[in-house]
matplotlib code that plots the C-alpha trace (Angstrom):
import matplotlib.pyplot as plt

x = [44.9, 46.6, 46.9, 49.9, 51.8, 50.8, 52.2, 55.4, 55.8, 55.2, 58.0, 60.4, 59.9, 59.2, 62.4, 64.6, 67.4, 67.3, 63.6, 63.7, 66.7, 64.9, 61.7, 63.5, 65.5, 62.3, 60.5, 63.4, 63.6, 59.8, 60.2, 63.1, 61.1, 58.1, 60.2, 62.4, 59.4, 57.7, 59.3, 55.9, 53.8, 53.1, 51.5, 49.1, 47.5, 45.8, 43.4, 42.5, 41.8, 39.6, 37.4, 37.4, 36.3, 34.0, 33.0, 34.0, 31.7, 32.4, 29.1, 28.5, 27.8, 31.0, 33.0, 31.6, 32.6, 36.1, 36.5, 35.4, 37.8, 40.6, 39.8, 40.2, 43.6, 44.6, 43.8, 46.2, 48.9, 48.4, 49.0, 52.2, 53.7, 52.1, 50.5, 47.2, 47.0, 44.6, 46.1, 49.1, 50.6, 50.8, 53.0, 55.2, 55.6, 57.1, 59.3, 63.1, 65.5, 66.7, 63.1, 63.0, 64.8, 62.2, 59.6, 59.7, 59.4, 55.8, 55.0, 56.4, 54.4, 51.2, 52.1, 52.7, 49.4, 47.7, 49.3, 48.1, 44.6, 44.5, 45.7, 42.9, 40.3, 41.5, 41.3, 37.8, 36.6, 37.8, 36.1, 32.9, 34.7, 37.2, 34.7, 32.3, 35.1, 35.6, 34.2, 34.4, 33.7, 36.8, 38.8, 37.7, 38.9, 42.2, 42.8, 42.0, 44.3, 47.2, 47.0, 46.5, 43.4, 41.1, 38.3, 36.5, 38.8, 38.0, 34.3, 34.6, 36.5, 33.9, 31.1, 32.9, 33.5, 29.8, 28.9, 31.5, 30.0, 26.8, 28.7, 30.7, 27.4, 26.1, 29.3, 28.9, 25.3, 26.1, 29.0, 31.4, 34.1, 33.4, 35.0, 38.3, 41.4, 45.1, 45.9, 46.7, 48.8, 50.9, 51.6, 50.6, 49.6, 47.5, 50.4, 52.8, 50.7, 49.1, 51.9, 55.2, 54.5, 52.3, 54.6, 57.4, 55.0, 53.8, 57.3, 58.7, 55.8, 55.9, 59.6, 59.1, 56.1, 57.8, 60.8, 58.8, 56.6, 59.4, 61.2, 58.2, 57.2, 60.7, 62.2, 62.6, 63.9, 66.5, 67.6, 67.5, 65.1, 62.2, 62.6, 62.1, 59.4, 57.2, 57.6, 55.9, 52.2, 51.4, 53.2, 52.3, 49.3, 51.9, 51.8, 48.3, 49.7, 52.5, 49.9, 48.0, 51.3, 52.4, 49.1, 49.2, 52.8, 52.0, 49.1, 51.4, 54.2, 51.9, 50.2, 53.5, 54.7, 51.3, 50.7, 54.2, 54.4, 50.9, 51.2, 54.3, 52.7, 49.6, 51.6, 53.7, 50.9, 47.7, 44.5, 42.4, 39.6, 39.9, 39.0, 35.5, 36.4, 35.6, 38.4, 36.9, 37.5, 38.6, 41.5, 42.8, 43.3, 47.0, 47.5, 45.5, 42.3, 40.8, 40.5, 36.8, 35.7, 32.9, 31.3, 31.0, 34.1, 35.6, 39.4, 39.0, 37.0, 39.3, 42.3, 40.5, 39.7, 43.3, 44.5, 42.0, 43.4, 47.0, 46.0, 44.1, 46.9, 49.6, 47.7, 47.1, 50.8, 51.6, 49.2, 50.7, 54.2, 53.2, 51.8, 54.9, 57.3, 55.6, 56.2, 59.7, 61.1, 63.9, 63.8, 66.0, 64.3, 60.8, 61.8, 63.1, 60.1, 57.7, 59.6, 59.3, 55.6, 55.0, 56.8, 55.3, 51.8, 52.5, 53.8, 51.4, 48.6, 51.3, 51.8, 48.1, 46.6, 45.3, 42.2, 41.2, 39.5, 42.3, 44.1, 41.7, 41.1, 44.8, 45.0, 42.8, 45.8, 47.2, 50.3, 48.3, 45.7, 48.3, 50.4, 47.4, 46.5, 46.5, 43.8, 41.8, 38.0, 38.5, 36.8, 39.7, 42.3, 43.0, 42.8, 41.8, 39.0, 36.4, 34.0, 34.3, 38.1, 39.1, 36.5, 36.6, 40.3, 40.3, 37.6, 39.1, 42.6, 41.2, 39.6, 42.8, 45.0, 42.7, 42.7, 46.5, 46.9, 44.6, 46.3, 49.8, 48.7, 47.2, 50.4, 52.6, 50.6, 51.3, 55.0, 58.0, 60.0, 63.7]
y = [-86.5, -84.5, -80.8, -80.3, -83.1, -81.9, -78.4, -80.0, -81.9, -78.7, -77.0, -79.6, -78.3, -74.6, -74.3, -76.2, -73.9, -75.3, -74.7, -71.3, -70.3, -71.5, -69.8, -66.4, -67.0, -67.7, -64.7, -62.4, -63.7, -63.2, -59.6, -59.0, -60.6, -58.2, -55.0, -55.8, -55.9, -52.8, -50.2, -49.6, -49.4, -45.7, -46.4, -48.8, -46.0, -44.8, -47.8, -47.0, -43.4, -44.4, -46.5, -43.6, -41.0, -43.1, -46.1, -49.7, -50.6, -49.2, -47.8, -45.5, -42.7, -43.1, -43.6, -40.4, -38.5, -40.0, -38.9, -35.3, -35.1, -36.4, -33.7, -31.1, -32.7, -32.6, -28.8, -28.4, -30.3, -28.1, -25.0, -26.5, -27.5, -24.7, -26.8, -28.5, -32.3, -35.1, -37.3, -37.4, -40.1, -37.6, -35.5, -38.4, -39.9, -36.6, -36.1, -35.9, -36.8, -33.2, -32.0, -33.7, -30.8, -28.3, -29.5, -29.6, -32.7, -31.9, -31.5, -35.0, -36.4, -34.9, -36.2, -39.7, -39.7, -38.5, -41.3, -43.9, -42.5, -42.7, -46.3, -47.3, -45.4, -47.1, -50.5, -49.7, -48.7, -52.0, -54.3, -55.0, -55.6, -58.0, -60.1, -60.2, -61.7, -64.6, -67.9, -70.6, -73.4, -72.2, -72.0, -75.5, -76.9, -75.0, -76.4, -79.9, -79.5, -78.0, -80.7, -83.5, -84.7, -87.2, -89.8, -89.7, -87.0, -84.6, -85.3, -84.5, -81.3, -80.2, -80.8, -78.8, -75.9, -76.0, -75.7, -72.9, -71.0, -70.6, -69.1, -66.9, -65.5, -65.0, -63.1, -60.8, -60.2, -59.3, -57.1, -58.6, -58.0, -54.2, -53.4, -51.5, -53.3, -53.0, -53.2, -56.9, -56.8, -53.9, -55.0, -58.8, -58.3, -61.5, -63.5, -61.9, -62.4, -65.8, -67.4, -65.9, -64.9, -67.8, -70.3, -69.3, -69.4, -72.9, -74.4, -72.8, -73.9, -77.4, -77.8, -76.6, -78.8, -81.9, -81.2, -80.4, -83.4, -85.9, -84.2, -84.5, -88.0, -89.5, -87.5, -90.4, -92.9, -90.3, -89.6, -93.3, -92.6, -94.6, -97.6, -95.3, -93.1, -95.8, -97.9, -95.2, -95.4, -93.1, -95.6, -95.8, -93.5, -90.7, -91.1, -89.6, -86.6, -86.4, -86.4, -83.5, -81.7, -82.1, -80.7, -77.8, -77.0, -77.1, -74.6, -72.3, -72.3, -71.7, -68.9, -67.2, -67.3, -66.2, -63.4, -61.9, -62.2, -61.0, -58.2, -56.9, -57.4, -55.4, -52.8, -52.3, -52.6, -50.7, -52.6, -50.3, -49.7, -52.9, -55.6, -55.7, -55.7, -59.0, -61.5, -61.8, -58.1, -57.4, -55.4, -58.7, -60.1, -60.9, -63.4, -64.9, -65.5, -63.5, -64.9, -66.0, -67.6, -70.2, -67.9, -64.1, -63.8, -60.5, -60.1, -60.4, -63.6, -65.1, -64.4, -66.0, -69.1, -69.4, -69.1, -71.8, -74.1, -73.5, -74.3, -77.5, -78.8, -78.0, -79.8, -82.8, -82.9, -82.9, -85.9, -87.8, -87.1, -88.4, -91.6, -92.2, -91.3, -93.8, -96.6, -95.6, -94.3, -92.4, -88.6, -88.3, -91.1, -89.7, -86.2, -87.6, -89.8, -86.9, -84.7, -87.6, -88.0, -84.3, -84.2, -87.5, -86.2, -83.2, -85.3, -88.3, -86.8, -86.5, -90.3, -91.0, -91.8, -88.5, -90.3, -91.4, -89.6, -90.9, -87.8, -85.7, -88.1, -88.4, -84.6, -84.4, -84.5, -82.2, -81.2, -79.9, -78.3, -76.2, -75.5, -74.5, -71.7, -68.8, -70.6, -71.8, -71.5, -70.5, -71.9, -70.5, -72.8, -75.2, -79.0, -78.6, -76.1, -78.3, -76.6, -79.2, -79.5, -77.7, -79.1, -82.7, -82.8, -81.5, -84.0, -87.0, -86.4, -85.6, -89.1, -90.7, -88.9, -89.8, -93.5, -93.5, -91.9, -94.4, -97.3, -96.0, -95.5, -99.1, -100.4, -98.6, -100.0, -103.6, -103.2, -104.3, -101.5, -102.2]
z = [181.8, 184.6, 183.7, 186.0, 184.3, 180.9, 181.6, 183.0, 179.7, 177.7, 179.6, 178.3, 174.8, 175.6, 177.6, 175.2, 174.1, 170.5, 170.1, 171.7, 169.5, 166.4, 167.4, 167.8, 164.6, 162.6, 164.1, 163.3, 159.7, 159.2, 160.4, 158.1, 155.2, 155.7, 156.3, 153.4, 151.1, 152.4, 150.1, 148.4, 151.6, 151.2, 147.8, 149.4, 151.4, 148.2, 148.3, 151.9, 151.1, 148.1, 150.6, 153.0, 150.4, 148.1, 150.1, 149.8, 146.9, 143.5, 142.1, 139.1, 141.4, 143.4, 140.3, 138.7, 141.9, 141.8, 138.1, 139.0, 141.9, 139.6, 137.1, 140.0, 140.8, 137.1, 137.0, 140.0, 138.1, 135.1, 137.2, 138.6, 135.2, 133.2, 130.4, 129.7, 130.1, 129.4, 132.1, 134.4, 132.3, 129.4, 131.6, 132.8, 129.3, 128.0, 131.0, 130.7, 133.5, 133.8, 134.4, 137.8, 139.4, 138.1, 140.7, 144.5, 146.7, 147.6, 143.8, 143.1, 146.0, 144.5, 141.0, 142.4, 144.2, 141.0, 139.0, 141.4, 141.5, 137.7, 137.8, 140.2, 138.1, 134.9, 136.6, 138.0, 134.5, 133.0, 135.5, 133.6, 130.3, 131.8, 133.6, 130.6, 128.5, 131.0, 129.6, 132.3, 129.8, 127.9, 131.2, 132.1, 128.7, 128.9, 132.4, 131.2, 128.3, 130.3, 133.0, 130.5, 132.4, 130.6, 131.2, 134.5, 135.9, 133.1, 133.6, 137.3, 136.6, 133.9, 136.4, 139.1, 136.7, 135.7, 139.4, 139.8, 136.8, 138.9, 141.7, 139.3, 137.9, 141.5, 142.4, 139.4, 140.2, 143.8, 142.5, 145.1, 142.5, 142.5, 145.8, 146.4, 147.3, 146.6, 142.9, 142.4, 139.3, 140.7, 144.2, 144.5, 148.1, 148.1, 146.9, 149.3, 152.4, 151.7, 149.8, 150.8, 154.4, 155.3, 153.5, 155.9, 158.9, 157.9, 157.3, 160.4, 162.6, 161.1, 161.9, 165.5, 166.1, 164.8, 166.9, 170.1, 169.7, 169.3, 172.2, 174.5, 173.4, 173.4, 176.3, 178.7, 176.1, 174.9, 178.5, 179.5, 182.4, 180.9, 183.2, 186.2, 184.8, 183.4, 186.5, 188.7, 189.7, 186.8, 184.5, 180.9, 181.3, 181.1, 177.3, 177.3, 179.1, 176.5, 173.7, 175.4, 176.0, 172.3, 171.0, 173.5, 172.7, 168.9, 169.5, 171.6, 169.1, 166.1, 168.0, 168.8, 165.2, 163.8, 166.3, 166.0, 162.2, 161.4, 163.9, 162.2, 158.7, 159.5, 161.3, 158.2, 155.6, 156.3, 155.8, 158.0, 155.5, 153.5, 156.0, 154.7, 151.0, 149.2, 148.6, 145.1, 144.4, 140.8, 142.3, 143.8, 140.3, 140.1, 137.2, 134.3, 136.3, 139.2, 142.7, 143.1, 146.3, 146.6, 149.2, 149.7, 151.9, 153.1, 153.4, 157.2, 157.1, 154.5, 156.7, 159.7, 157.6, 156.6, 160.2, 161.2, 158.5, 159.7, 163.3, 162.3, 160.1, 162.7, 165.5, 163.2, 162.2, 166.0, 166.5, 163.6, 164.8, 168.3, 166.8, 164.7, 167.6, 169.9, 167.3, 166.2, 169.5, 167.7, 167.4, 164.3, 162.4, 163.2, 162.1, 158.8, 158.2, 158.9, 156.3, 153.8, 154.6, 154.0, 150.7, 149.4, 150.2, 148.1, 145.2, 145.3, 143.0, 140.4, 140.3, 139.8, 136.4, 134.9, 133.7, 137.2, 140.0, 142.3, 141.0, 143.1, 146.0, 146.8, 146.8, 149.9, 152.2, 154.8, 152.8, 149.9, 152.2, 153.9, 150.9, 148.9, 151.3, 148.8, 146.8, 149.9, 149.5, 145.9, 142.8, 140.8, 142.2, 139.4, 140.0, 143.7, 143.1, 144.9, 147.2, 149.9, 149.7, 152.9, 155.3, 154.0, 154.1, 157.7, 158.9, 157.1, 158.5, 162.0, 162.0, 160.7, 163.3, 166.2, 165.1, 164.8, 168.2, 169.9, 168.1, 169.2, 172.8, 172.9, 171.3, 173.8, 176.7, 175.5, 174.3, 176.3, 177.7, 177.9]

ax = plt.figure().add_subplot(projection="3d")
ax.plot(x, y, z, "-o")
ax.set_aspect("equal")
plt.show()
């Protein structure tokens, strides 16, 4: 592989007006998406201040101190409004619209901060009770009933839940869930970052990568210069350079979108003191069941793992697109076939018998891996809760992609070029 030729091939895509235009359009849209959903960003600073004042871990000692400080704030509020209160919510519940003008802007800011602190304290006090009531055997049976799984598939799922119950008890014993994070059921920050924002990043990167790969691979055939190009001394070995260029371009495009989008996200939303908090924190509980990872992962490590998954899948999709383009030699048809492949891979488990383990095996594909990112590394992710799901999918599809690329290169070396 000649690095100089590889870079020259990369420039065909990186300097393409259509790809550059799409890249800028997608980036601008991502910035708009983040800024447009930032109206509550000031409220999130409370979680950072809690870590700063009481430490990342929630202990009886730190919680007692938090309650004492809250009582001090409540006394300040009583002086402002001139009446005794048991909580700030008592004051807010009895408030009329006309009463808003009785207090200054700074008073309202103080009241709002006090309300948020009471919310976090209330959630912290409920953690033990909520986690004690979780019965994983019941959760497993509910999942089996809701998904109508039976036979061997139900047996596999029960075994995995049994394994997960050990991890759940270990998580509780280590008190990984007792760490401060943004209130999940109030702000849904996990869903916003790892589902909404990353979903846009993935779809956008995927479109750009497929387009850039077919452009690089098929450039000579589309411009009718293939008889000259492949008749040079470099000849058909150029396809290896094109494969390298496709993968490198995929990495550059993914990096650009990830860096710009995540830089804007973390500039708008302050995670300064929360990077070390556990992804299994009780405050990250957004829906019926809390997020519980198979390993003790911090927010920072979870984000790094998700970014690695995005990189791996994007590079593999580039390789698959290259193999298909080499065989099809038509940019439009290849793009449509890749889109169909992506959607079919998402849907195929739904066509499998619900009593067979094929239901799970067919789920080990790149589309589900990358679209399941919010639940990556989680034991609380429904049908694809398997501990080995991420690494086995990545390894299997890396092997498949390499085999297909080698086959397409050999096939190209033997084909007639007209």
